[in-house]
Each structure stands twice: as structure tokens, then as C-alpha cells.
C-alpha positions in Angstrom: 0.0 0.0 0.0 2.9 2.4 0.6 5.2 1.6 -2.3 5.8 4.7 -4.5 3.5 6.8 -2.3 4.6 10.4 -1.9 4.7 11.2 1.8 5.7 14.6 3.3 6.7 14.9 7.0 7.5 18.1 8.8 9.5 18.1 12.0 11.6 15.2 10.8 15.0 15.9 12.3 14.3 14.0 15.4 11.7 12.0 17.4 8.4 11.1 15.7 9.2 12.7 12.3 12.5 11.0 12.0 11.1 7.6 13.0 8.2 7.9 10.6 10.4 9.0 7.8 12.6 6.0 8.2 9.8 3.5 8.5 7.8 4.8 5.5 10.9 4.9 3.4 11.7 1.3 4.3 8.2 0.3 3.1 8.9 1.9 -0.3 7.4 5.3 0.0 9.1 8.4 -1.5 9.5 10.5 1.6 10.1 14.2 1.7 11.3 15.3 5.2 11.8 18.8 6.5 12.9 20.5 9.7 14.6 23.7 10.8 17.5 21.6 12.2 19.8 20.8 9.3 22.2 18.6 11.3 19.3 16.5 12.5 18.3 15.7 8.9 21.7 14.3 8.0 20.9 10.8 8.9 17.8 10.8 6.7 19.6 12.4 3.8 22.3 9.6 4.1 19.5 7.1 3.8 18.4 8.6 0.5 15.4 10.4 1.8 14.7 13.9 0.4 15.4 16.5 3.0 14.9 20.2 3.2 15.7 22.8 5.8 12.6 25.0 6.3 10.8 26.9 9.0 7.2 25.9 9.1 6.2 29.2 10.7 6.9 30.7 7.3 4.1 30.3 4.7 6.6 30.7 1.9 8.8 27.9 3.3 5.9 25.5 3.6 4.7 26.3 0.1 8.1 25.6 -1.3 8.3 22.3 0.5 4.9 21.2 -0.9 5.8 22.4 -4.4 9.1 20.5 -4.4 7.3 17.2 -3.9 4.9 18.0 -6.7 7.8 18.9 -9.0 9.6 15.7 -8.3 6.7 13.2 -8.2 3.7 15.0 -9.5 1.6 14.2 -6.5 1.2 14.3 -2.7 -0.4 11.2 -1.2 0.1 11.8 2.5 1.1 14.9 4.5 2.1 14.7 8.2 2.0 18.1 9.9 4.2 17.1 12.8 6.7 20.0 13.5 6.6 21.2 17.1 8.5 22.0 20.3 8.1 22.3 24.0 7.1 25.5 25.8 7.7 25.4 29.6 6.8 28.9 30.7 4.0 30.1 33.0 1.5 32.4 31.3 2.8 35.5 33.1 6.5 34.9 32.6 7.2 33.8 29.0 9.7 36.0 27.0 8.4 38.5 24.6 7.3 36.8 21.4 7.8 33.2 22.7 4.0 32.4 22.9 3.4 33.8 19.5 6.3 31.9 17.9 5.3 28.7 19.6 1.7 28.9 18.3 3.1 29.9 14.9 5.2 26.7 14.6 2.5 24.4 15.8 -0.8 25.9 14.6 0.3 28.0 11.6 2.7 25.4 10.4 -0.2 22.9 10.3 -2.6 25.3 8.7 0.0 26.3 6.0 0.6 22.6 5.3 -3.1 22.0 4.7 -3.6 25.3 2.8 -1.0 24.4 0.2 -1.6 20.6 0.0 -5.3 20.6 -0.2 -5.8 22.2 -3.7 -3.3 19.7 -5.1 -5.1 16.8 -3.3 -8.5 18.0 -4.5 -7.2 18.1 -8.1 -5.9 14.5 -7.9 -9.0 13.3 -6.0 -7.0 11.7 -3.2 -5.1 12.7 -0.1 -4.5 11.8 3.5 -3.4 14.4 6.1 -2.4 13.6 9.6 -1.8 16.4 12.2 0.0 15.7 15.4 -1.8 16.9 18.5 -1.7 16.1 22.2 -3.8 15.4 25.2 -2.5 18.7 26.5 -5.2 20.3 24.4 -7.7 19.2 27.0 -5.7 19.5 30.2 -4.3 22.3 32.3 -0.7 21.3 33.1 1.4 24.3 34.2 3.8 25.7 31.7 1.9 24.4 28.7 -0.3 27.4 27.8 1.0 28.0 24.3 1.4 24.3 23.5 -2.1 23.4 24.8 -3.7 26.4 23.0 -2.0 25.5 19.7 -3.0 21.8 20.0 -6.6 22.7 20.8 -6.7 25.0 17.8 -5.2 22.3 15.6 -8.1 20.0 16.7 -10.6 22.6 15.6 -9.0 23.5 12.3 -8.5 19.9 11.4 -12.2 19.0 12.0 -13.3 22.0 9.8 -10.9 21.0 7.0 -12.1 17.4 7.2 -15.7 18.4 6.7 -14.8 20.8 3.9 -13.0 18.1 2.0 -15.2 15.1 2.7 -16.3 14.8 -1.0 -12.8 14.8 -2.4 -11.6 11.5 -1.0 -9.3 13.5 1.3 -9.2 12.2 4.9 -7.8 14.5 7.5 -7.2 13.1 10.9 -5.0 13.6 14.0 -2.6 11.5 15.9 -1.8 11.6 19.6 1.6 9.9 20.1 1.3 9.6 23.8 4.2 10.1 26.2 7.2 9.6 24.0 11.0 10.0 24.4 11.5 13.0 22.0 13.4 16.3 22.1 10.2 18.1 23.1 11.1 17.4 26.8 14.5 19.1 26.4 16.2 16.0 27.9 16.4 12.2 27.5 13.4 10.5 28.9 14.3 6.8 28.6 11.3 5.6 30.7 8.9 6.8 27.9 8.1 4.9 24.8 10.4 5.2 21.7 9.2 7.2 18.7 9.1 4.0 16.7 6.3 2.7 18.8 4.0 5.3 17.4 4.5 4.2 13.8 1.6 1.7 13.6 -0.9 4.5 14.3 0.8 6.8 11.8 0.8 4.0 9.2 -2.9 3.3 9.9 -3.9 6.8 9.2 -1.7 7.1 6.1 -3.3 4.0 4.6 -7.0 4.7 5.2 -9.2 3.6 2.4 -11.8 5.7 0.7 -14.8 6.4 3.0 -12.7 6.0 6.1 -12.8 8.2 9.2 -12.0 11.9 8.9 -11.8 14.7 11.4 -11.0 12.1 14.1 -8.2 11.7 16.7 -6.3 8.4 17.0 -4.0 7.1 19.7 -2.6 3.6 19.8 -4.5 2.6 16.6 -7.8 3.5 18.2 -10.1 6.5 18.0 -9.7 8.8 21.0 -12.7 10.9 22.0 -11.1 14.3 22.5 -12.6 16.7 25.0 -14.7 14.0 26.6 -14.8 15.0 30.3 -14.4 11.4 31.3 -10.9 11.5 29.8 -9.9 14.9 31.1 -7.5 15.3 34.0 -8.6 18.8 34.8 -8.7 19.6 38.5 -11.0 22.0 40.2 
């Protein structure tokens, strides 16, 4: 199902994006991987994966990334909007511009990806888009205000985009990786799952057949009911 598919992955220099890039490439997909961290992309480049250094908070950069895949392969089958980073500041103490930049990378990066990929997918009558979100969207952990706000907004934007494209065989869903040992923590977290453990869910969403779910959240290969109060860990 994946051989010769054109798959684009943002935030691919480490963690989830790097693991997914490797796995999809191993299954025969043509993978285009991007990140702002050029050094982190070296391993993927050495494996023959197409890599680009871009800043997803720039609409022009994202558009260029999308168009490069079209130029090379003539299509985009799957897009993973995955780029992100940790926050870690209380709402009254973040540096000037930090909140805005954080939201720009997570939310605007995702929106730009959908904005430029969707017309192409509509024209080809096929597409799968997977946006990375988090349970932080529905919780109130300290120091996550920008991260949580961005992820909640991605949830809303994804659901709208999914409905708008339901007649084009374009399925737009979200993935919750769960607690994973990635750079988002700012340190090694060996007690958490490895990024490779999230690949089965990423693969499931990339390979959905026509008429499959859209506008949904998946975690561990199952649909996750986001914003269900029974799942929330809100206190007070």
C-alpha cells in the first residue's frame, strides 16, 4: 500500500518525524522530510530520503516544501504536519514573542501545510493528512499554555478542514503519540516509549481507504474521544 507513495513529513530531524520518515521509506514510499534543524536531517539524507531545511512558521517555506514534492513526483499522497517543540513557561512569565512563535510553529505550520496541499489533493481526487496533537489540548498542566492552546486550535482547524473536503476522498485526521521520548522534553526520557512505537498508528492513518474516518483523533491505533470529560484530568 505504501510503495511509491509520496509522503511529506514536517519536524523530521528527530523524534516522531525521523522515526516515521525511516519507516515509511523502508516500506517503499518516497519520503520528503523537513525541519529547521539541518544537522538532524543528515541521517535521513544519508538514507536517500529527500530532506529540506525549512521553518514551518513561514508560509513561503511550507509552500516551497509542498511544491518541491509536486515537482519531483507529480503528487502528494500523504502529509504529516508534525513539527513542534516544548514550551515550559507560565503564562505570566514567557519571554516576549515566545508564545506567538510557539503557536506559529504548531498551529500556523499545520494550517500552512493543509492550505497548500489541499488544492493539489483536490485536483488529484485523493489525499491523507495527519496532524500531530496532544492530550495537553484538553488539560491544564502548568507551563503548557502555548502548547495546549495550539494543539486545541489544531483540533478545531482539522475538523473543519475534514468536513470541507469530505467529498474529495481526502481524509484529514489527528494523531496523539502519547508520552514519547523525544526532544520536546528538552532531555532524554528513557522511561517513555520510543518514537518507533507510534508508527503503527501513523501508518494506519496514512493508509486509510476511501470512505474511512475523517476529522478524528487516533491514539494507539484506536479512535480517541477528544474533549470527553471522562478522559480529562482537569482539576477543580
